N, C-alpha and C positions, 0 to 999 in steps of 0.2 A: 488368169483362167488356164494358159498352158501348163502352170505348174501343178494344179488341182486336178485337172481330168486325167493324167495319167494313174496316179493316185488312188482317185476315185476308182478307177477299174480295174486296179491290183486289189483294192477292199471288195469289190464287189465278185470278183472273180474266184477270190478266196472265202466269201460268204455262198456262193454256188456250190462251191465244191465242199465245203462242209455239210453244206444241208443234203446235200446229193448223199456223202455218206452216212449221214444220220438215217435218211431214209431208207437206204439200203439196209442197213444194221437194223434198225427198227422201223418197220413200215406204218406201223397203226400209232405214230408218234403224235403228241398233241402239237398244232399248230404254234401254240406259245414257244414251244423250242426254238424253232426256226427264227423268232422274232428276238428272242434271247440271244442265238447265236449272230444275229446281225447286228444287233446291238453293241455286241462285244467285239466284232470285229470293226466296226466304226470307231470305237474306243481305243481299242491297238492299233488303228490306221492315224487317229490321231495323236496320241502318244508316240507312236515310230517316226512319222512322217515330221511331227512338231519337232523331236529330239534330232533329226537330220538335218533340218533347217537351222535348228539352234546352232549346230555343230559348224555347219557350213558360214553362217554370219559370223560366229566367232574366229573361225580361220580365215576370212576374207580382213575381219578388222586386226588381225595380227599380222596379217603381209600387207596392210595398207600403214601400220606404225613402223614397218623398218625405211 
């Protein structure tokens, strides 16, 4: 749980900032756009943090092989 919570907070803040910027630029926006922005942030979070986790585990495997 300590691994997931900080990353979920980063994704949530990014989504909130994105929604605020969209609303400031286009006040009459359809709410579906906010859902699409949230889904894209979730997917980007999975890809980014999953890749970082994979790199970290590969680095630890290389260190243990010496």
